[in-house]
C-alpha angles and dihedrals in degrees: 000000000000119000114190101199093057085084128063102244139135087261088080089066090059091048090049092054092046091056101038107101092211095051102036092066087077097089095195091052092045093052092045092052090051089051091049091052089048089056092049092048091047088055092050093047091048089067090066097052128098118269137194130192117253130191118231123202109213126186088262105036145307132310135171136223137174112248132185108270094215130001116238125249111255119216118193118201101208148252106017093035097062098097092037089050091050089060090056091046091053088063102030090045096161096047125125110240138206132193133211124187111212137163141165115263118231110276117257116232110267094007123122094186119108112218122201119208119206116200104162139034132171118162138152124232111293097185110145093350134120110249131200114203108202120203121141097215127054106186116147093355091228095114090053091052093046091047091053104038103032101032117018098041088062085070095053139287114289123219089229139352125219115199111204123190140153102219125023135183121220090235091059093048091051092048091055091049091054098041111035114094099179129073110277144161126209120220115189133173094203139355115219134206106262149305120276124225090278092051094251117143115254122243087000120139105263127259106340093198093052092046090052100043112005134269122311121234 
């Protein structure tokens, strides 16, 4: 598991601005900071991919460099992931991409269960490929599991799955450990304290989708 804020880097400034209630109200700045973190996480994940040496013919001779053998498939869990996903796409600019539309259903009176509704899915074949699932918030972990097992695996079996998020709760991380049956790596910008009784991450940053694009009605 990779945790970005365990290191002293400029990335912590972007995390700070995402969380600060007085700064995050600037939607353009909020989206841009998500995109920046997507780029940083794409760079970190790229270190784990498979490489092969390639020869380059320059105007004055030949050189060689190790390049990624095959770019991963990027899966964006909309809507909050759109700016975060763009950061990954800026770096993996030849990657195939897929999109999943997901949202929490309205809570039923007296129910503690969080239901995730999926209205849209478009994804390429992922058979034998490395896949990066991009979703800024890892709360209960149930949406990640449903995305992988009920939706993505209908498009093939990946060689490995990378789960990339900005903020994660310990409960969600533990749920993934207990439920995922395929090889995976978890890439997180910051791990928070806990989930509250409504399964929101504490201290978190609020509703990432609303902060990016405005409140839903």
